[in-house]
TILUM-185301 format. One line per field, with one value per atom (N, C-alpha, C): y, z negated, x negated; atom name; residue in three letters. Coordinates in Angstrom, 3 decimals, decimal comma. Example, Ala and Ser with C-alpha at 12.3 -4.5 7.8 and 13.67 -1.06 7.14 Angstrom:
v = [-5,690|-4,500|-3,300|-2,250|-1,060|0,030]
w = [-7,800|-7,800|-7,800|-7,080|-7,140|-7,870]
u = [-13,190|-12,300|-13,200|-12,850|-13,670|-12,900]
zado = [N|CA|C|N|CA|C]
rogu = [Ala|Ala|Ala|Ser|Ser|Ser]
***
This chain:
v = [5,425|5,978|4,644|5,319|4,032|4,433|2,848|2,965|2,759|3,183|3,418|3,398|1,490|0,315|0,096|0,032|-0,048|-2,085|-2,626|-3,238|-3,688|-4,404|-5,503|-6,681|-7,124|-7,654|-7,433|-9,400|-9,773|-8,820|-7,469|-7,614|-8,728|-9,101|-10,698|-11,117|-11,394|-11,846|-11,597|-10,242|-9,764|-9,970|-10,428|-10,403|-9,022|-7,858|-7,254|-6,472|-5,788|-6,187|-5,469|-4,536|-4,454|-3,872|-4,417|-4,496|-3,324|-2,276|-1,229|-1,764|-1,458|-2,210|-0,981|-0,279|0,681|0,611|1,170|0,239|1,475|1,118|1,655|2,264|2,748|3,494|2,029|1,153|-0,126|-1,548|-1,642|-2,255|-3,520|-4,138|-5,457|-5,091|-6,496|-6,675|-7,454|-6,919|-7,749|-7,873|-6,459|-5,795|-5,797|-5,853|-5,194|-5,364|-4,584|-4,768|-6,106|-5,290|-6,162|-7,204|-7,479|-8,713|-10,176|-9,012|-10,295|-10,711|-9,710|-9,794|-10,580|-10,854|-11,804|-12,653|-12,676|-14,868|-15,295|-14,070|-14,930|-14,577|-14,100|-14,135|-14,483|-15,269|-15,832|-14,291|-14,317|-14,022|-13,298|-14,199|-13,097|-11,406|-12,090|-9,915|-9,067|-9,970|-8,406|-9,272|-9,771|-10,098|-9,291|-9,321|-8,336|-6,765|-6,595|-4,634|-4,626|-5,335|-4,862|-4,264|-4,962|-5,027|-3,449|-2,704|-1,823|-0,751|-0,967|-0,017|0,337|1,255|2,056|3,189|3,436|4,023|5,317|6,583|7,699|7,682|8,609|8,340|8,931|8,700|9,413|9,077|7,764|7,383|6,123|5,261|3,982|2,728|2,104|0,963|-0,537|-1,238|-2,218|-3,669|-4,631|-5,784|-6,687|-7,965|-9,328|-9,049|-10,072|-10,806|-11,451|-12,736|-13,539|-15,022|-15,547|-16,218|-15,759|-14,218|-13,536|-13,825|-13,606|-13,218|-12,289|-10,992|-9,596|-9,805|-9,769|-9,765|-8,960|-7,394|-6,836|-6,263|-6,148|-5,302|-3,490|-2,838|-1,682|-0,971|-0,856|-0,437|1,402|1,290|3,203|2,910|4,124|4,504|5,234|5,410|5,731|6,154|5,595|4,670|5,170|6,294|6,145|5,137|5,303|4,386|3,825|4,641|4,849|4,369|4,218|3,691|4,574|6,033|6,373|7,237|8,951|8,947|10,720|11,355|12,924|12,346|13,227|13,671|14,005|15,161|15,415|13,754|12,773|11,702|10,171|10,614|9,411|10,492|11,426|12,209|11,733|11,867|11,638|10,091|9,129|7,463|7,586|7,677|8,017|8,256|9,001|9,928|8,572|8,201|7,633|6,122|5,606|4,301|4,162|5,555|5,510|5,425|6,036|6,594|5,019|4,270|3,434|2,296|2,302|1,573|2,083|3,353|4,046|3,158|3,262|2,905|1,193|0,064|-0,929|-1,230|-0,413|-0,468|-0,988|-0,711|-1,538|-1,125|-1,964|-1,840|-1,944|-2,496|-2,228|-1,965|-1,763|-1,609|-1,320|-1,816|-1,993|-0,747|-0,397|0,219|-0,158|-0,725|-0,518|0,940|1,229|2,287|2,676|3,639|4,057|4,299|3,648|4,997|4,672|3,670|3,954|2,410|1,824|0,229|0,960|-0,059|0,374|1,731|2,978|3,768|4,918|4,781|5,253|6,552|6,565|8,125|7,643|8,695|9,493|8,487|8,004|7,172|7,862|9,013|9,808|10,537|11,273|12,094|10,935|10,181|9,128|8,618|8,962|7,927|9,605|10,268|11,685|12,306|12,216|11,951|11,336|10,286|8,699|8,976|9,280|9,330|10,394|11,899|13,073|12,671|12,116|11,534|11,013|9,452|8,746|9,533|9,980|10,742|12,090|12,501|13,580|12,945|11,485|10,853|10,020|10,217|9,587|9,940|11,983|12,447|11,880|11,201|11,340|9,883|8,990|7,061|7,262|7,076|6,985|5,075|4,511|2,643|2,776|3,153|2,781|2,392|1,135|1,524|0,928|0,779|-0,407|-0,022|1,073|1,813|0,597|-0,374|-0,722|-0,402|0,287|0,535|-0,544|-1,483|-2,924|-2,540|-3,017|-2,101|-3,339|-2,945|-3,997|-3,507|-3,814|-3,131|-2,455|-2,425|-1,330|0,087|0,433|1,535|2,141|1,915|1,864|1,470|1,115|0,893|2,389|2,689|3,778|5,169|5,548|6,519|6,827|5,347|5,649|5,816|5,577|5,618|7,357|7,958|8,951|9,718|9,558|10,479|10,791|9,289|9,188|9,741|9,811|10,603|12,443|13,089|14,192|14,963|15,908|16,146|16,666|17,850|18,512|17,459|15,900|15,512|14,045|14,316|13,791|13,259|12,336|11,643|10,420|9,964|8,636|7,795|6,673|5,649|5,524|5,227|4,666|3,228|2,259|0,753|0,524|0,514|0,250|-1,285|-2,198|-3,749|-4,009|-3,879|-4,441|-5,600|-5,807|-7,274|-7,759|-8,464|-10,091|-10,562|-12,611|-12,935|-13,387|-13,744|-13,670|-14,561|-15,590|-16,173|-15,839|-14,509|-13,818|-12,543|-12,788|-11,155|-10,649|-9,867|-8,406|-8,242|-8,681|-8,524|-9,761]
w = [16,542|16,708|17,365|18,773|19,641|18,548|18,986|18,419|18,778|18,913|19,939|19,261|20,185|19,269|19,978|19,801|20,354|20,339|21,166|20,720|22,238|21,162|22,140|22,840|23,262|24,609|25,466|26,144|27,568|28,218|28,860|29,221|29,769|30,207|31,518|30,122|28,719|28,288|27,230|26,780|26,622|26,713|26,104|25,776|25,452|26,442|26,854|28,096|28,621|29,478|30,755|30,659|31,642|31,448|32,056|31,947|33,862|33,009|34,237|35,140|36,387|36,936|37,537|37,570|38,129|39,082|40,339|41,766|42,747|43,623|45,058|45,588|46,535|47,761|49,023|48,702|49,548|49,067|47,828|46,348|46,153|47,088|46,805|45,337|45,122|43,453|43,749|44,177|43,891|42,705|42,025|41,052|39,776|39,276|38,206|37,786|36,664|35,865|36,895|38,078|39,193|39,564|39,828|39,944|38,512|38,056|36,383|36,226|36,754|36,393|37,931|38,550|39,992|39,525|39,010|38,835|38,090|36,843|35,630|36,292|37,150|37,127|38,735|39,621|40,819|41,997|43,217|44,531|44,794|44,301|44,660|43,511|43,072|42,546|43,591|44,067|44,908|46,441|46,996|47,696|47,683|46,676|46,730|46,486|46,268|45,931|46,960|48,474|49,557|50,388|50,066|51,317|50,555|49,810|49,210|49,009|50,450|50,654|52,007|52,284|51,797|50,379|49,035|47,802|48,186|47,656|47,477|45,649|45,746|44,548|43,809|42,624|41,354|41,152|42,719|42,505|41,344|41,362|40,917|41,295|41,728|41,816|41,069|41,317|40,203|41,328|40,961|40,378|39,748|39,709|38,805|38,408|36,713|36,973|36,638|37,856|38,782|37,500|37,559|35,987|34,432|34,607|33,379|32,604|30,791|29,636|30,380|31,181|30,776|32,211|32,172|33,011|34,163|34,174|35,440|35,425|36,418|36,419|37,296|36,920|37,276|37,976|39,170|39,550|39,950|38,964|38,943|40,422|41,088|42,078|41,492|41,080|40,335|40,875|41,928|42,784|44,078|44,293|46,218|46,165|47,737|48,676|48,581|48,184|48,170|46,494|45,902|44,088|43,011|43,497|42,899|42,258|41,532|40,907|40,353|39,690|39,436|38,223|36,863|35,972|36,001|37,176|37,777|38,343|38,900|39,630|38,237|38,099|36,311|35,237|35,127|34,167|35,410|37,456|37,383|37,518|38,258|37,116|36,613|35,387|33,863|34,169|33,739|33,892|35,349|36,522|38,009|36,613|36,049|35,499|33,851|33,729|32,526|33,218|34,093|34,656|35,561|36,095|36,045|35,285|34,354|32,963|32,639|32,803|32,558|33,136|34,134|35,543|35,508|35,014|34,214|33,696|32,453|31,121|30,022|30,605|29,958|28,291|27,947|25,719|25,473|26,081|26,021|27,291|27,105|27,913|28,020|28,332|28,301|29,722|28,310|29,486|29,774|30,498|30,668|30,944|30,054|31,293|31,970|32,528|34,082|34,354|35,409|36,256|35,890|34,393|34,291|34,234|35,041|35,828|36,680|37,579|39,213|39,279|38,896|38,779|38,935|37,499|36,909|35,959|36,147|35,631|33,703|33,692|32,101|30,663|30,183|28,788|28,042|27,555|26,912|27,095|28,795|28,924|29,761|30,662|30,360|29,851|27,843|27,050|26,940|26,500|26,190|26,939|28,743|29,875|29,494|29,559|29,616|27,840|26,710|25,793|25,792|26,121|26,287|27,252|28,291|29,308|28,847|28,314|27,519|26,807|26,077|24,655|25,258|26,028|26,815|26,621|27,598|28,875|27,465|26,533|25,585|25,203|24,982|24,965|25,752|26,676|28,152|28,146|26,913|27,287|25,874|25,626|24,194|23,849|25,073|25,315|24,837|24,913|24,934|23,589|23,050|22,341|21,113|22,549|22,063|22,388|22,599|24,249|23,577|24,165|23,223|24,408|25,123|25,263|25,124|26,311|26,130|26,060|26,233|25,705|25,925|26,778|26,866|26,620|25,123|24,792|23,343|22,724|21,276|21,879|23,204|24,037|24,020|25,079|25,058|23,866|23,008|22,310|21,442|20,758|19,694|21,242|21,914|23,691|22,511|22,491|22,831|21,194|20,293|19,305|18,315|19,129|19,713|20,073|20,888|21,273|21,199|20,517|19,054|18,376|17,621|15,888|16,413|17,293|17,974|17,029|15,612|15,242|16,672|16,950|18,512|19,284|19,218|19,815|19,046|17,784|16,812|17,456|17,245|18,150|17,931|16,841|17,128|15,836|16,147|14,705|15,404|15,316|15,637|14,893|15,567|14,198|15,187|14,281|15,139|15,160|15,783|15,483|16,079|15,913|15,231|16,742|17,164|18,427|17,777|19,400|19,345|19,574|19,275|20,558|21,436|23,137|23,751|24,165|23,503|22,793|22,597|22,354|21,074|21,168|21,052|21,375|20,572|20,660|19,349|19,570|20,381|20,998|20,772]
u = [105,723|104,409|103,476|103,423|102,451|101,583|101,223|99,730|98,906|97,418|96,180|95,576|94,326|93,742|92,690|91,533|90,141|90,080|89,200|89,037|88,027|86,556|85,482|86,072|86,566|85,773|86,696|87,503|87,715|88,832|89,601|90,579|91,357|91,101|91,703|92,663|92,412|92,890|94,137|94,144|94,777|96,773|97,490|98,566|99,690|99,539|100,173|101,125|101,808|102,617|102,230|101,523|100,056|98,297|98,501|96,463|96,447|95,117|94,913|94,168|93,836|92,267|91,793|90,861|90,658|89,935|90,654|90,378|90,629|90,004|89,428|90,891|90,330|92,058|92,270|91,138|91,327|92,123|92,034|92,855|91,865|91,070|90,278|89,948|89,972|88,985|88,029|87,005|85,255|84,415|84,261|83,587|84,196|83,548|84,018|84,945|86,073|87,343|88,455|88,284|88,880|88,737|87,547|86,722|86,778|87,045|87,418|89,170|89,590|91,075|91,898|91,396|90,855|91,057|89,881|89,246|89,929|91,008|91,394|92,908|92,831|94,331|95,030|93,880|93,703|94,359|94,299|93,980|95,402|96,762|97,683|97,834|97,121|97,155|96,629|94,992|94,108|95,607|96,286|96,891|98,139|98,648|99,923|99,511|98,238|97,986|97,425|96,715|96,222|97,405|98,349|99,975|99,922|100,077|100,480|99,058|98,478|96,991|96,950|96,146|96,165|96,946|96,209|96,106|95,292|96,142|95,532|94,240|93,559|93,067|93,254|93,458|93,978|96,092|96,923|97,645|97,433|98,516|98,522|99,435|99,398|100,825|101,035|101,333|101,670|102,611|101,329|101,576|101,565|101,607|102,973|101,217|101,087|99,851|99,433|99,601|98,957|99,482|98,242|97,886|96,860|97,918|97,230|97,674|97,559|98,618|99,082|98,881|99,271|101,026|101,864|103,253|102,097|101,577|101,210|100,718|99,271|98,330|99,411|98,302|98,516|97,019|97,062|95,953|95,307|95,420|94,891|93,555|93,704|92,869|91,963|91,066|89,982|88,681|88,702|86,816|87,026|86,056|86,742|85,685|85,692|85,254|83,768|83,119|81,864|81,841|82,682|82,787|82,195|82,404|81,714|82,900|83,470|84,459|84,498|85,697|85,214|85,928|86,229|86,729|88,457|88,610|89,869|90,485|89,997|90,307|90,660|88,923|89,688|91,271|90,897|92,508|94,298|93,530|94,776|95,303|93,944|94,405|94,879|94,290|95,076|96,555|96,947|98,074|99,439|98,920|99,437|100,089|98,857|98,967|99,984|99,903|101,092|102,432|102,349|103,440|104,042|103,409|103,850|103,474|104,328|104,651|105,287|105,255|107,212|107,899|108,040|108,070|109,045|108,017|108,093|108,470|108,846|109,191|108,428|106,672|106,275|106,343|105,812|105,335|104,430|103,577|102,151|101,471|100,686|99,780|98,079|97,181|95,408|94,969|94,347|92,463|91,770|90,585|89,898|88,674|87,515|86,707|86,846|87,443|87,785|86,478|86,147|85,472|83,315|82,950|82,305|81,162|81,712|80,471|80,157|80,694|80,035|80,470|81,544|81,394|80,586|79,564|78,153|79,218|80,447|80,103|79,625|79,732|79,671|80,751|80,529|80,945|81,977|80,545|81,581|82,523|82,386|82,541|84,578|84,387|85,508|85,918|85,391|86,853|87,327|86,623|87,880|88,626|88,570|89,279|90,621|90,036|91,085|92,201|91,767|92,022|93,130|92,627|93,572|94,155|94,344|95,737|96,736|95,996|96,980|97,943|97,265|97,479|99,419|98,801|99,426|101,197|100,191|101,858|102,258|101,680|102,236|104,469|104,460|104,692|106,268|105,767|107,664|107,049|106,545|106,209|106,984|108,004|108,209|108,489|108,699|109,337|107,583|106,583|105,018|105,294|104,778|104,333|103,332|102,231|100,954|100,210|98,504|97,795|96,427|95,620|94,786|94,063|92,555|92,006|90,565|90,384|89,764|88,644|87,202|86,076|85,448|84,508|82,493|81,682|80,635|79,590|79,931|79,222|79,166|78,936|78,585|78,364|79,731|80,753|81,808|83,028|82,673|83,956|83,600|81,937|81,790|81,865|81,887|82,775|83,992|84,919|85,866|86,832|85,753|86,088|85,798|85,010|85,272|85,815|86,639|87,061|88,202|89,117|89,998|89,856|89,356|89,200|88,539|88,545|88,368|89,928|89,806|90,882|91,592|91,458|92,110|93,157|93,120|93,481|94,783|94,641|95,754|97,085|97,520|97,933|98,433|99,619|99,928|98,344|99,084|98,078|97,082|95,587|94,164|94,275|94,495|93,825|92,565|91,494|89,860|88,913|89,740|88,638|87,519|86,470|85,209|85,344|84,397|84,325|84,313|85,275|85,794|85,251|86,007|85,120|85,801|85,555|86,117|87,627|87,445|89,136|89,550|89,651|90,581|90,627|92,826|93,248|94,054|93,840|94,912|96,269|96,376|98,011|99,026]
zado = [N|CA|C|N|CA|C|N|CA|C|N|CA|C|N|CA|C|N|CA|C|N|CA|C|N|CA|C|N|CA|C|N|CA|C|N|CA|C|N|CA|C|N|CA|C|N|CA|C|N|CA|C|N|CA|C|N|CA|C|N|CA|C|N|CA|C|N|CA|C|N|CA|C|N|CA|C|N|CA|C|N|CA|C|N|CA|C|N|CA|C|N|CA|C|N|CA|C|N|CA|C|N|CA|C|N|CA|C|N|CA|C|N|CA|C|N|CA|C|N|CA|C|N|CA|C|N|CA|C|N|CA|C|N|CA|C|N|CA|C|N|CA|C|N|CA|C|N|CA|C|N|CA|C|N|CA|C|N|CA|C|N|CA|C|N|CA|C|N|CA|C|N|CA|C|N|CA|C|N|CA|C|N|CA|C|N|CA|C|N|CA|C|N|CA|C|N|CA|C|N|CA|C|N|CA|C|N|CA|C|N|CA|C|N|CA|C|N|CA|C|N|CA|C|N|CA|C|N|CA|C|N|CA|C|N|CA|C|N|CA|C|N|CA|C|N|CA|C|N|CA|C|N|CA|C|N|CA|C|N|CA|C|N|CA|C|N|CA|C|N|CA|C|N|CA|C|N|CA|C|N|CA|C|N|CA|C|N|CA|C|N|CA|C|N|CA|C|N|CA|C|N|CA|C|N|CA|C|N|CA|C|N|CA|C|N|CA|C|N|CA|C|N|CA|C|N|CA|C|N|CA|C|N|CA|C|N|CA|C|N|CA|C|N|CA|C|N|CA|C|N|CA|C|N|CA|C|N|CA|C|N|CA|C|N|CA|C|N|CA|C|N|CA|C|N|CA|C|N|CA|C|N|CA|C|N|CA|C|N|CA|C|N|CA|C|N|CA|C|N|CA|C|N|CA|C|N|CA|C|N|CA|C|N|CA|C|N|CA|C|N|CA|C|N|CA|C|N|CA|C|N|CA|C|N|CA|C|N|CA|C|N|CA|C|N|CA|C|N|CA|C|N|CA|C|N|CA|C|N|CA|C|N|CA|C|N|CA|C|N|CA|C|N|CA|C|N|CA|C|N|CA|C|N|CA|C|N|CA|C|N|CA|C|N|CA|C|N|CA|C|N|CA|C|N|CA|C|N|CA|C|N|CA|C|N|CA|C|N|CA|C|N|CA|C|N|CA|C|N|CA|C|N|CA|C|N|CA|C|N|CA|C|N|CA|C|N|CA|C|N|CA|C|N|CA|C|N|CA|C|N|CA|C|N|CA|C|N|CA|C|N|CA|C|N|CA|C|N|CA|C|N|CA|C|N|CA|C|N|CA|C|N|CA|C|N|CA|C|N|CA|C|N|CA|C|N|CA|C|N|CA|C|N|CA|C|N|CA|C|N|CA|C|N|CA|C|N|CA|C|N|CA|C|N|CA|C|N|CA|C|N|CA|C|N|CA|C|N|CA|C|N|CA|C]
rogu = [Met|Met|Met|Thr|Thr|Thr|Arg|Arg|Arg|Leu|Leu|Leu|Glu|Glu|Glu|Leu|Leu|Leu|Trp|Trp|Trp|Asn|Asn|Asn|Gly|Gly|Gly|Asp|Asp|Asp|Ile|Ile|Ile|Cys|Cys|Cys|Val|Val|Val|Leu|Leu|Leu|Glu|Glu|Glu|Val|Val|Val|Asp|Asp|Asp|Ala|Ala|Ala|Ile|Ile|Ile|Val|Val|Val|Asn|Asn|Asn|Pro|Pro|Pro|Ala|Ala|Ala|Asn|Asn|Asn|Pro|Pro|Pro|Thr|Thr|Thr|Leu|Leu|Leu|Trp|Trp|Trp|Met|Met|Met|Ser|Ser|Ser|Thr|Thr|Thr|Gly|Gly|Gly|Val|Val|Val|Gly|Gly|Gly|Gly|Gly|Gly|Ala|Ala|Ala|Leu|Leu|Leu|Lys|Lys|Lys|Arg|Arg|Arg|Ala|Ala|Ala|Gly|Gly|Gly|Gly|Gly|Gly|Asp|Asp|Asp|Ala|Ala|Ala|Ile|Ile|Ile|Glu|Glu|Glu|Phe|Phe|Phe|Ala|Ala|Ala|Ala|Ala|Ala|Val|Val|Val|Arg|Arg|Arg|Gln|Gln|Gln|Gly|Gly|Gly|Pro|Pro|Pro|Val|Val|Val|Glu|Glu|Glu|Leu|Leu|Leu|Gly|Gly|Gly|Ala|Ala|Ala|Ala|Ala|Ala|Ile|Ile|Ile|Val|Val|Val|Thr|Thr|Thr|Gly|Gly|Gly|Gly|Gly|Gly|Gly|Gly|Gly|Asp|Asp|Asp|Leu|Leu|Leu|Ala|Ala|Ala|Ala|Ala|Ala|Arg|Arg|Arg|Ser|Ser|Ser|Val|Val|Val|Ile|Ile|Ile|His|His|His|Ala|Ala|Ala|Val|Val|Val|Ser|Ser|Ser|Leu|Leu|Leu|Asp|Asp|Asp|Arg|Arg|Arg|Ser|Ser|Ser|Arg|Arg|Arg|Arg|Arg|Arg|Thr|Thr|Thr|Thr|Thr|Thr|Gly|Gly|Gly|Pro|Pro|Pro|Ile|Ile|Ile|Leu|Leu|Leu|Glu|Glu|Glu|Ala|Ala|Ala|Ala|Ala|Ala|Ala|Ala|Ala|Arg|Arg|Arg|Ser|Ser|Ser|Ala|Ala|Ala|Met|Met|Met|Ala|Ala|Ala|Arg|Arg|Arg|Ala|Ala|Ala|Arg|Arg|Arg|Glu|Glu|Glu|Ile|Ile|Ile|Gly|Gly|Gly|Ala|Ala|Ala|Arg|Arg|Arg|Ser|Ser|Ser|Ile|Ile|Ile|Ala|Ala|Ala|Phe|Phe|Phe|Pro|Pro|Pro|Ala|Ala|Ala|Leu|Leu|Leu|Gly|Gly|Gly|Thr|Thr|Thr|Gly|Gly|Gly|Val|Val|Val|Gly|Gly|Gly|Gly|Gly|Gly|Phe|Phe|Phe|Pro|Pro|Pro|Leu|Leu|Leu|Ala|Ala|Ala|Glu|Glu|Glu|Ala|Ala|Ala|Ala|Ala|Ala|Glu|Glu|Glu|Ile|Ile|Ile|Thr|Thr|Thr|Val|Val|Val|Asp|Asp|Asp|Ala|Ala|Ala|Val|Val|Val|Arg|Arg|Arg|Ser|Ser|Ser|Glu|Glu|Glu|Leu|Leu|Leu|Ala|Ala|Ala|Ala|Ala|Ala|Ser|Ser|Ser|Glu|Glu|Glu|Glu|Glu|Glu|Ile|Ile|Ile|Glu|Glu|Glu|His|His|His|Val|Val|Val|Ile|Ile|Ile|Phe|Phe|Phe|Ala|Ala|Ala|Leu|Leu|Leu|Arg|Arg|Arg|Gly|Gly|Gly|Met|Met|Met|Ala|Ala|Ala|Ala|Ala|Ala|Tyr|Tyr|Tyr|Gln|Gln|Gln|Ala|Ala|Ala|Phe|Phe|Phe|Glu|Glu|Glu|Leu|Leu|Leu|Ala|Ala|Ala|Leu|Leu|Leu|Ala|Ala|Ala|Arg|Arg|Arg|Pro|Pro|Pro|Glu|Glu|Glu|Ala|Ala|Ala|Glu|Glu|Glu|Ala|Ala|Ala|Gly|Gly|Gly|Ala|Ala|Ala|Val|Val|Val|Thr|Thr|Thr|Ala|Ala|Ala|His|His|His|Arg|Arg|Arg|Pro|Pro|Pro|Ser|Ser|Ser|Ser|Ser|Ser|Val|Val|Val|Gly|Gly|Gly|Glu|Glu|Glu|Ser|Ser|Ser|Pro|Pro|Pro|Ala|Ala|Ala]
***
């Protein structure tokens, strides 16, 4: 059974097979999670991504993890060129990220709150869409043992906690962790 986990902390420090980056079609990593991943993992991540672009909304590509503890970064195109998004784009991006995770044989994957930072998408709705898409994709992803929803701040943590607790979407075991310090990693 896949373990679904909430974690409040820096996604860049997680020791997982893949980290999902909420990307735009050009794949430049200047702000938000992408900027943080680039600063922590090095410019090589961005260079490898940009060489594969542009990418359609809702699609995803894979690069190496550079200097990150994660082996790979999955760049899920969840923001348009104006850095905005919609529910259908978020769902497609989460599903594409799971498909790429299957392709690379990932056993663990970390998702941020796609589209909610610079994208400005409502947190509660983004949490429901992402959790539902991930749970749906887990049926075809038997090799994925661990999904971490890596969040920043209690508002995001609580939105994902509520989405995971919805009875009509129950799947997998849920392990909730209270806020962690930046240097601490659950993986």
